[in-house]
N, C-alpha and C positions, 0 to 999 in steps of 0.2 A: 504495499500499500504506499503510496506516495505521500510525501508532507506537503505537497503544494496542492492549493485551491484555487480554481479559477472563478472568478465572480461575473454572474451574468446579471447584468442590470438592463431591463427593458425600458426603453424610451423608445416614444414613437415622433414620427415626424411625417408631413403630409406628402412629401416624395423623396425619391432618391436622391436628389442634389442636396436637399436640406437635411436628409438624415446623414449624408457624409459630412457636412458643414458641421453639424451638430456633434457627431463622432470625433472629428478631427479636433475640435475644440476641446471636448472634456477629455480626450487623451492628453492634449497637451497640457491642460491644467493640472490633471492627475500625475503627469510625468514628473511634473515640479515638486509635486507633495511627497512622490515615493519612486525610489530606483526600481521597484518592482512593477511598475506598470510597463508592458511592451506594446507602444503605439503602433509599431508595425505590424501587430497582429489583429489590429481592429478592422472588423467587418460589419456590414449593415446587410439586412435581408428583408423582404416583405413580409408583414406578419403571417399571413398564410402560406408563404412558401420559405420557412427559415431554414430549409436545407440549400439554397441558392444563396451564397454570400457573395457580397461587393466589398473588395477591397477598399480601404479609405485612403492609405498611404502606399506608394509605390515601394518602398522598403528596399530596393536595391543595395547592396553593399557598396560603400564609396572608398575610393583610395585612401589610405591612411586611417581606415576605420570609420565607424558610424553608419549609419544608414540615410538614403533618400528621403527627405521629410515632404516631397511634393504629393499630388495627388497620383494614382494609379496612370492616369491615362495623360500624364503631361506631356508636352512637347519640347519644353527647355531641357537644358543638360541637368543631370540630377544634382541636388543640392542639400546640405545639412538643414538649410532655412528656405521656407518659402520668400521668394523675392519681394512680395508686397509686404511681408514683415520687417523687411531690412529699411523701409522707407522711414525716413523721422524728420 
């Protein structure tokens, strides 16, 4: 028996785009609170098709370590941080 447990937290959104946005936001916030959060493993699904998962992050490995933080269907080069979060 494993000592690791996975939290399943049902949260609803009106469509896939908003579900991915909410999931990305929640994953980033939770990752700041605990190193045990794995944002790259976050998926969303339709309520009546929970076996059909849609990835929230690209999660490709990056040179020098780390993972891509962009959406799974991005066309820009992989990055640790989304470009729109770099603007300040």
